[in-house]
Each structure stands twice: as structure tokens, then as C-alpha cells.
Residue, then its C-alpha position, 0 to 999 in steps of 0.5 A: m512949386d515945380t521941382l527941379v529934376a536933373s535931366p539925363p545926358t542928351m543923345d548927342i553927348r552920349k554919341e560924342v563920348l562913344n565916338e571919342c572912346h572908339l577913336q582912342v581905341k582905334q588909335f591904340l590898336q594901330h600903334i599895337d599893330e605897327p610898333k616898329t614904324l614909330g620912332q623911339k621918342f615918339a613911341i614913348q610919348q604916344q604910349h604915355n598919352l594913350c595910358i592916360s587917355l584910356v584910364v580917363n575915358y574909362v572912368s568917364l564911361v563908368q560915371k556916364l553908366e552910373v547916371m544912365k543905367e536907371a533912366d536909359s534903355s538897355t540897348e544904350v547901357g549895353q553899348l557902354m558896357s561893350t565899350i568898357f570891356t574893350y577898354q579893359k582889354c586895351m589897358k591889359a594889352l598896353c600893360y603887358l606890351f613890354q617887359n618893364t612896368i612903365n605902362q603899369q605905373i602910368l595906368t595905375r597912377t592915373f587910376l588912383d588919381c581919378l579914384l581919389s577925385w571921384n565925383k568931385d564936380l558932382e559934390e560942388e554942384k550939390g553945394m559942398k564947396e569948401k569955404p575959402v581961406a586966406e593964404v598964409s605965408l610961412l615965412t611971415e608966420n615964422v618972423k612973427y613968432g620968432g622975431p624980437q616982438s614976438s608974443f608967442k601966442f600960437r593959434k590953432i591951424p587946421l590940418h587942411r588949409t582949405k578947411d575949417f574945424a566946423s566942417w569936420k563936425n559934420r563929416q560923419t553925415q556925408e555919404p561916401v563917394l562911389s557908393s554904387f557897388f556896380s561902379r566899384v566893381l567896374l573900376l576895380d576890374g579896370v585896375k586889375n587889368c592894369i597890374k602885372d607886378y603887385d609889388k610895385f603897385s603896393r608901393l605906389l598905393v602907399e605913395v599916393i595915399t600918404p606922400d609923406v616920406m617920414f614914418n613910411d618904414a615897415s617898423w612897428p612901434d609901441e602904442e605910446f608912439l601913436k601920439v607922434t603920428i596921430e595927425r598923419d594917421l587921421l588923414i590916412c583913415k579919412k581917405y579910406d572913409e571917403h573912398p571905400i574902394l581903397w579897401d578893395l585895392t588894399e585887399l588886392v594887395a593882401v591876396s597877392g601877398h604884398l601887404q607888407n609893403c603897405t605897413p604904413l597904411i595898416r599901421a595908421l588904420m589900426a592906430v586910429q581904430m584903437t584910439r577910437w575904441a579906447s575913447r568910447a564908453s563901454n555901454e555906448i552903442l557900437e558905430k556901424n562904420a567903425l565896426e566894419s572898418s575894424q572887421k575889414l582890417l583884421s580880415l585883410m591882415a589874416k588873408a595876407d598872413f600879416i597875423p596868423f590866418v588861424p585863429f584870427k580869421y574867426v575874430p572879425s565875426i565876434l566883434p559885434k558881440l563885444n563892447s568898445w573897450q573889449i574891441y580895443c583890448v583885442l586890437s591892442d593884443v594884435w598890435k603887440l603881436i605884430r610888434d613882437s613879430t617885426l622886432d626881430s624876424s629870427s625870434k618870432p613868438t612861438s605861442l599865441k597864448p599871451y596875445l589871446e588871453r584877454l580874448r579868451v576871458i572875454l569870449s568865455h563870458k560873452c559867447p562860449g560856443p563853437v566860435f570859441v572852440k575854433i579860435f582856441r583849438g590847439i592853443l590852450 
């Protein structure tokens, strides 16, 4: 039986995409050269359209490049790369065109929307369509449960109304989208060229990932409070699992020194990981993805001085040597450190010893070596 092989895009389609891209670039450059000849209303409308067109076409070019780079000649790939670099310059010029950050908000918001829906069409072609679920009227359900003939027999409703519980069992077997390192680098470079105010970008990142306005403050509660927000935390963690580039965007915010604005995201990621490690058996083999997520999270917080850079920059390297319960103990102590630091900014903990005592006991048995000395130098 003959196997079906997906054919690469035809030359006509490639030329059409390139021509459309060059047309958008030419239109953009024309507006940059003659901004005074445009009316104010027309200029704002054109800027909005250009921001969206540039980002959508840029993401489309990266998608085409990911498909073409293995099957096409180096000349065609070089042409696409040249166009991509031109788009990056155009987006940066549009971002810095005015003193305000309106264009940055439009560019970055469009980028985030595109990244969160990356390869959606490709997934549907692979047969990963979700099962249709009948629409449920909230008013009808309330009347049914609260009326005089109510039986109060509540049924379980999934968090996503377009998904059933069976689809969650196989979520670990699905490969995360945007797994190509080259595509992630290009998209990350595109986002960097659209940012000039990281404070506003960090707030936009929180708004896009978790639109819920509740529990979006910077407070850090006790561990018992995790039961209240567990469903919301799971949704946030699921987005990071499905879109690994969100880790890169969060690292951008951390390096810029504005990770404090992303406290709801960090709190949700850490809460899910603590629950995950606490629920596993101590002799169970560590899951690679869960371990990498914990290492990334601790590294992010250390880079942004969310927790003291020294000694916590060394902690991610020793996590693979611990079991699940010991990793939970480390994260739990970090949670308490952040909680005590945010309760009252005027009375931050002066000593890290209470928060590293369990780690000291663990490492003294697991790996009493150079890393142990680096972590506890000047603390004990």
C-alpha cells in the first residue's frame, strides 16, 4: 500500500506569501516616511492594522520556514530569513515610533494570541479534534438545582466545556506544540523587538495567560490556601506545558527585573508542582518534564531576585538527586520564605537558616560535596 506523504508548499504559494509580506513592509515604510500627511484618525487606524498584519505575517513566515527548511533549497530558506529579519526591524521601528506604548501593546498582544494558538490547524489535520459537547444553559441549570422540584443531585462538569475527562488522561502523551528550537528562537526574537516597556509587558502576560481577575494580586498565602485556587492553578500550568515558549517569555520578564508583576503565574506554577511532588511515592522515578519545570521555576525566581540569588542558584542542579518528597520539602521551604518576605516588606527574614535546614539535612546524606559547600557557605 502506498504511503501518503505530505507534499511541501508549491512555488506559487511561496511567492504569494513573499509578495504579500513585501507589500506589507512597503506600506509600513511609506507610512513611516510620511506621517504628517495622514490624518490623525486615519494614522491610528493604519498603525493598528499594520501592527496586526506585521505580527500575523511574521508568525506565518516562521511556520512556513519550519515546513520548508528540511525539504527546500538553501536559497529559498535564505529569502525567507531575509524577509523575517526585515519584519523584525519594521516591528521595532513601529514600537519605538511614539513615546507611548500603544503600538507595543498591540504588537505583543497579537504575538501572544498567535503563540497560544500555534499549530492549531495542524493539530486538527492530525485528527486531534475535541469531541463536541452540547451547550449548557446556566439559567436552566440554576432553576433545575434551586427550584421547588430540585433533587440536588449535582453532576461533575469538566473545567473546559469543550473537553471531556477522558481527554485529560492522555495529555502527557501529546507532544507540546512549537517544539522546534529554531522556531522558538525566531518567535522570541520577534517578541523582543516589540518590547520597550517590560513593566507593561509583564502585566499583559498575566492578563493573557490568566484572564481571571480574582487572586491576581501579589500576596503570597499559606499552603492551606492552595485548595481554593487549585483549578485555576492547573489551567495556568497546563498552558505552560502546552506552550513551552511561555517559559522563555517569563524568563525575559525575570531578567528585566519585573517578575514581581507575574506573581500570580509564579504562585500557580509553584502550587501545582508542590502538589504534584507531595502526591507521589518517594521511591517513584522522577518524571523528566516535572523535574525540568521545577528547575526552570527556581532558576527564574533566583535570576529575578524573587528569592536570594545565592544560594538558590545552586539548588536546581541538585534536584535530580532527590526523591519526590524531598523536592516537595525544598519547594515548601521556598514557599514559606516568599510568604514571610511578602507579608511585611519592612520585616524581611534576616537569616535563611530556618528555610534551608531541611535541605541541609537532605544534602548531608545525599551529596555532601562542593555543591553543599556553595549553598551553605556563610549560612551555617
